[in-house]
C-alpha positions as CSV (number, residue, x, y, z in Angstrom):
1,X,0.0,-0.1,0.1
2,X,1.4,3.2,-1.0
3,X,1.2,6.5,1.3
4,X,-0.5,9.6,-0.2
5,X,3.4,11.2,-0.2
6,X,4.4,8.0,-2.6
7,X,1.7,8.7,-4.6
8,X,2.4,12.5,-5.3
9,X,6.3,11.9,-6.5
10,X,4.7,8.8,-8.6
11,X,2.5,11.1,-10.0
12,X,5.4,13.7,-10.6
13,X,7.5,11.3,-12.0
14,X,5.0,10.0,-14.8
15,X,6.8,9.1,-18.0
16,X,5.6,12.0,-19.4
17,X,7.5,14.3,-17.2
18,X,10.4,12.3,-17.1
19,X,10.4,12.8,-20.8
20,X,9.9,16.7,-20.6
21,X,12.3,16.8,-18.3
22,X,15.1,14.4,-20.1
23,X,14.4,16.7,-23.3
24,X,14.7,20.0,-21.2
25,X,18.4,18.9,-19.5
26,X,19.4,17.1,-23.5
27,X,18.8,20.5,-24.8
28,X,20.5,22.4,-22.3
29,X,23.7,20.1,-22.4
30,X,23.5,20.3,-26.0
31,X,23.5,24.0,-26.2
32,X,26.6,24.0,-23.9
33,X,28.2,21.7,-26.2
34,X,28.2,23.8,-28.9
35,X,28.9,27.2,-27.3
36,X,31.8,25.3,-26.4
37,X,33.0,23.9,-29.3
38,X,32.3,27.2,-31.3
39,X,34.3,29.4,-28.7
40,X,37.4,27.3,-28.0
41,X,40.5,25.3,-29.8
42,X,41.7,23.6,-27.0
43,X,38.7,21.3,-25.6
44,X,39.1,19.7,-22.2
45,X,36.2,18.4,-20.1
46,X,37.5,20.2,-17.5
47,X,37.4,23.5,-19.4
48,X,34.0,22.0,-21.0
49,X,32.3,22.2,-17.0
50,X,34.1,25.5,-16.3
51,X,32.8,26.8,-19.0
52,X,29.2,25.4,-19.1
53,X,28.9,26.1,-14.8
54,X,31.5,29.1,-14.5
55,X,32.8,29.6,-10.7
56,X,32.1,33.2,-10.9
57,X,28.3,32.6,-11.8
58,X,27.3,29.9,-9.2
59,X,29.2,31.5,-6.4
60,X,27.7,34.9,-7.1
61,X,25.4,36.3,-4.8
62,X,22.4,36.2,-7.1
63,X,22.7,32.7,-8.2
64,X,22.8,32.2,-3.9
65,X,19.7,34.1,-4.4
66,X,18.0,32.1,-7.3
67,X,18.2,28.6,-5.9
68,X,16.5,29.6,-2.6
69,X,14.1,31.4,-4.6
70,X,13.5,28.9,-6.5
71,X,13.2,26.1,-3.4
72,X,11.1,28.3,-1.0
73,X,9.0,28.8,-4.1
74,X,8.3,25.7,-5.0
75,X,7.9,24.6,-1.0
76,X,5.1,27.7,-1.1
77,X,3.7,27.2,-4.0
78,X,1.1,24.6,-3.1
79,X,0.4,26.7,0.0
80,X,-0.3,29.9,-2.1
81,X,-3.6,28.7,-3.8
82,X,-2.8,29.8,-7.2
83,X,-5.0,28.4,-9.7
84,X,-3.5,26.9,-12.6
85,X,-4.2,29.8,-15.7
86,X,-6.6,26.8,-17.7
87,X,-8.6,27.7,-14.9
88,X,-8.9,31.7,-16.0
89,X,-8.5,29.7,-19.7
90,X,-11.9,28.1,-19.2
91,X,-13.7,30.7,-17.1
92,X,-13.3,33.4,-20.1
93,X,-14.0,30.3,-22.5
94,X,-17.3,29.2,-20.8
95,X,-18.2,33.2,-21.2
96,X,-17.3,33.5,-24.7
97,X,-19.4,30.9,-26.0
98,X,-22.5,31.3,-23.8
99,X,-22.0,35.1,-24.9
100,X,-21.5,34.0,-29.1
101,X,-24.3,31.1,-28.7
102,X,-27.1,33.5,-26.9
103,X,-26.7,36.5,-29.7
104,X,-26.7,33.4,-32.7
105,X,-29.3,31.4,-31.0
106,X,-27.2,28.3,-31.7
107,X,-27.6,25.0,-29.3
108,X,-25.5,22.9,-31.0
109,X,-21.5,23.4,-32.1
110,X,-21.6,24.3,-35.5
111,X,-19.1,21.2,-36.7
112,X,-20.6,17.5,-35.4
113,X,-18.8,14.6,-34.7
114,X,-15.3,14.5,-33.2
115,X,-12.3,16.5,-34.3
116,X,-10.4,15.3,-36.8
117,X,-6.7,15.4,-37.0
118,X,-6.1,19.0,-39.0
119,X,-8.5,20.3,-36.7
120,X,-6.4,19.6,-33.5
121,X,-3.6,20.8,-35.1
122,X,-5.8,24.1,-36.4
123,X,-7.1,24.4,-32.5
124,X,-3.6,23.9,-31.2
125,X,-1.1,26.3,-33.5
126,X,-4.2,28.9,-32.7
127,X,-4.3,28.7,-29.2
128,X,-0.4,28.5,-29.0
129,X,-0.9,31.9,-30.9
130,X,-2.9,33.3,-28.4
131,X,-1.0,32.5,-25.7
132,X,2.1,34.0,-27.3
133,X,0.5,37.4,-27.6
134,X,-1.3,37.1,-24.4
135,X,2.4,36.9,-22.8
136,X,3.9,39.7,-25.2
137,X,1.4,42.3,-24.1
138,X,1.5,41.4,-20.3
139,X,4.9,41.5,-20.9
140,X,5.5,44.8,-22.7
141,X,2.6,45.8,-19.9
142,X,5.0,45.2,-17.3
143,X,7.1,47.5,-18.8
144,X,5.4,50.2,-18.6
145,X,3.0,51.0,-16.1
146,X,5.3,51.4,-12.4
147,X,2.9,49.1,-10.2
148,X,3.4,45.6,-12.5
149,X,7.0,46.8,-12.6
150,X,7.8,46.5,-9.2
151,X,6.8,42.8,-9.3
152,X,9.1,42.0,-13.0
153,X,12.1,43.7,-11.2
154,X,12.1,40.0,-9.5
155,X,13.0,38.3,-12.7
156,X,15.4,41.2,-14.0
157,X,17.0,41.9,-10.4
158,X,19.1,38.6,-11.4
159,X,22.9,39.9,-12.0
160,X,24.1,36.6,-13.5
161,X,21.2,33.2,-14.9
162,X,21.6,30.5,-14.1
163,X,18.9,28.5,-15.7
164,X,16.5,28.1,-13.0
165,X,16.6,32.2,-13.0
166,X,13.4,31.7,-15.5
167,X,11.8,31.0,-12.2
168,X,12.9,33.8,-10.6
169,X,9.4,35.2,-11.1
170,X,6.8,37.1,-7.8
171,X,3.9,34.6,-7.0
172,X,1.6,37.2,-7.0
173,X,3.1,38.4,-10.6
174,X,2.7,34.7,-11.4
175,X,-0.9,34.7,-10.3
176,X,-1.9,38.5,-12.4
177,X,-0.2,36.8,-15.1
178,X,-2.1,33.4,-15.2
179,X,-5.9,35.9,-14.8
180,X,-4.6,38.2,-17.9
181,X,-3.8,34.6,-19.7
182,X,-7.4,34.2,-19.6
183,X,-8.4,36.6,-21.5
184,X,-6.9,36.1,-24.6
185,X,-6.6,32.3,-24.9
186,X,-9.7,32.1,-23.2
187,X,-11.8,33.9,-25.8
188,X,-9.9,32.3,-28.1
189,X,-10.7,28.5,-26.2
190,X,-14.3,29.7,-26.5
191,X,-14.9,30.5,-30.2
192,X,-13.3,27.3,-30.5
193,X,-16.2,25.8,-28.1
194,X,-18.8,27.2,-30.2
195,X,-17.0,25.8,-33.6
196,X,-16.7,22.3,-31.9
197,X,-16.3,20.5,-28.6
198,X,-14.3,18.1,-26.5
199,X,-11.2,19.7,-28.2
200,X,-7.8,18.6,-26.9
201,X,-4.3,20.3,-27.8
202,X,-2.0,18.3,-29.4
203,X,1.0,15.7,-27.8
204,X,4.1,15.1,-28.9
205,X,5.1,11.0,-27.7
206,X,2.8,12.2,-24.8
207,X,4.3,15.5,-23.7
208,X,1.9,18.1,-23.4
209,X,2.4,20.8,-26.5
210,X,2.8,23.9,-24.0
211,X,6.1,22.0,-22.3
212,X,7.5,21.2,-26.1
213,X,7.2,24.9,-26.8
214,X,9.2,26.0,-23.8
215,X,11.7,22.6,-25.1
216,X,11.8,24.7,-28.2
217,X,12.2,28.0,-27.2
218,X,15.1,26.7,-24.6
219,X,13.1,28.6,-22.0
220,X,16.5,27.3,-19.3
221,X,19.1,28.0,-21.9
222,X,17.8,31.8,-22.3
223,X,18.5,32.2,-18.8
224,X,22.2,31.3,-18.6
225,X,25.5,32.8,-20.6
226,X,25.2,30.2,-23.4
227,X,24.9,32.8,-26.4
228,X,22.5,30.4,-28.5
229,X,21.1,31.5,-32.1
230,X,18.7,29.7,-34.2
231,X,20.0,31.5,-37.1
232,X,17.0,31.8,-40.2
233,X,14.8,30.8,-37.3
234,X,15.4,33.5,-35.4
235,X,12.6,35.6,-37.9
236,X,9.6,33.2,-36.2
237,X,11.2,32.0,-32.8
238,X,13.0,34.4,-30.5
239,X,16.4,32.8,-30.3
240,X,17.9,32.5,-26.3
241,X,20.5,35.3,-27.4
242,X,17.5,37.5,-28.2
243,X,16.3,37.3,-24.5
244,X,19.7,38.0,-22.7
245,X,19.3,41.4,-24.7
246,X,16.0,41.9,-22.9
247,X,17.8,41.9,-19.5
248,X,20.8,44.0,-20.8
249,X,21.1,46.8,-18.2
250,X,22.3,49.0,-20.8
251,X,20.0,52.1,-22.3
252,X,19.7,51.1,-25.3
253,X,18.7,47.5,-24.7
254,X,15.5,48.5,-22.3
255,X,11.9,47.7,-23.6
256,X,13.2,45.2,-26.1
257,X,12.4,41.8,-27.1
258,X,9.5,40.8,-25.3
259,X,8.4,38.1,-26.8
260,X,8.3,34.4,-25.5
261,X,8.2,31.9,-28.1
262,X,7.2,33.8,-31.1
263,X,9.6,36.7,-32.4
264,X,7.8,38.5,-34.7
265,X,5.0,40.5,-32.5
266,X,8.4,42.2,-31.4
267,X,8.7,43.3,-34.7
268,X,5.7,43.7,-35.3
269,X,5.2,46.3,-32.7
270,X,8.4,47.5,-33.2
271,X,10.1,46.5,-29.8
272,X,12.5,43.8,-31.6
273,X,16.5,44.7,-31.3
274,X,18.9,42.0,-32.7
275,X,22.4,41.7,-30.8
276,X,25.7,41.7,-32.1
277,X,27.0,38.2,-33.2
278,X,28.6,36.6,-29.3
279,X,27.5,40.2,-28.0
280,X,27.8,40.1,-24.3
281,X,25.7,42.0,-21.7
282,X,25.4,42.9,-18.2
283,X,22.4,41.9,-15.9
284,X,20.6,43.2,-13.2
285,X,19.1,46.5,-12.3
286,X,20.3,50.0,-12.7
287,X,18.3,50.6,-9.4
288,X,20.3,52.1,-6.1
289,X,18.7,48.9,-4.1
290,X,19.4,46.4,-6.4
291,X,21.5,44.5,-3.7
292,X,18.1,44.4,-1.9
293,X,17.0,41.9,-3.9
294,X,19.4,38.9,-3.9
295,X,17.8,38.2,-0.4
296,X,14.6,36.2,0.4
297,X,12.8,39.4,2.1
298,X,13.8,41.1,-0.5
299,X,12.2,38.8,-3.2
300,X,9.5,38.4,-1.7
301,X,9.0,41.2,0.5
302,X,10.6,44.4,-1.1
303,X,8.3,44.3,-4.2
304,X,4.8,44.5,-1.9
305,X,6.5,47.5,-0.2
306,X,7.0,49.8,-3.4
307,X,3.9,48.5,-4.9
308,X,1.9,49.4,-1.8
309,X,3.8,53.1,-2.3
310,X,3.0,53.5,-5.8
311,X,-0.6,52.2,-5.1
312,X,-0.9,54.8,-2.5
313,X,0.4,57.3,-5.2
314,X,-2.4,56.8,-7.3
315,X,-4.7,57.7,-4.1
316,X,-2.7,60.9,-2.8
317,X,-4.7,64.3,-3.1
318,X,-2.4,66.6,-4.8
319,X,-1.2,69.1,-2.4
320,X,-2.5,73.1,-2.9
321,X,0.1,74.9,-3.5
322,X,0.7,77.7,-0.7
323,X,-0.8,81.1,-1.7
324,X,1.7,83.7,-1.7
325,X,0.5,87.0,0.4
326,X,-0.2,89.7,-2.1
327,X,2.3,93.0,-1.5
328,X,0.2,96.3,-1.4
329,X,1.4,99.2,-3.5
């Protein structure tokens, strides 16, 4: 008889999750080997290890903060009761379907019967585009609005990037992102629900398409120092090197390359900047209190304090200018 804890572990260690984790680690290793092979001539295993895992990066206070934040966040998430993003998508999708069917007097799906393979592929692609556009717009808003920026600073406060920096996201920021994700993908899902019921996204070898998306865009690798480019595919998919530019502290790189998977949103909205081949960047914030973000209290509490100050400014009444006495002639 297995205990609930053992059952939970076995559930986490399902074949699909193991395949996804294996592919993620394999892609990271392949990128490290490729980058090392391209930049050095006298090669050795010791030198490769020092290249892939630089001592000055791993021992950096920012890397230690990343590890502590990642561990504590994983431990706290079950208690924070942050609903899955699909919850908001389904809620908005149901409301969208209800609105459309009510307006047009529909009672049955437009297409009867089970979905064919091409329908599943088209549904998957449109949902991927909807999620990607949703991410782009929210990410842009994080840099445009001071209240959201105070939360997003947590992610940009990393002075070195060590892979798990991808999860350096404040829990409240993650919740707000999931709520926003319910809007555009939710509407898209609702429209599809009017067309045909019981649609599911495509899976590849049992792995969810969104996990495959994370592997394809190399979410882990793009939060490292490995300058990986996709060549001609950069016109479609945002490569790790282009995302690393987004984390740069140089003013010319501010508010560039907001995309998640696809790079054409940045090109379309004028926020794309292509780095020079092998261009290096300094990461982090230019704020005076940047060091305060390299501790757990700084990562969890400081953004909330600053966000509270931003909200207080919105409700603070502008002070009336002091009246000056008029001198008599």
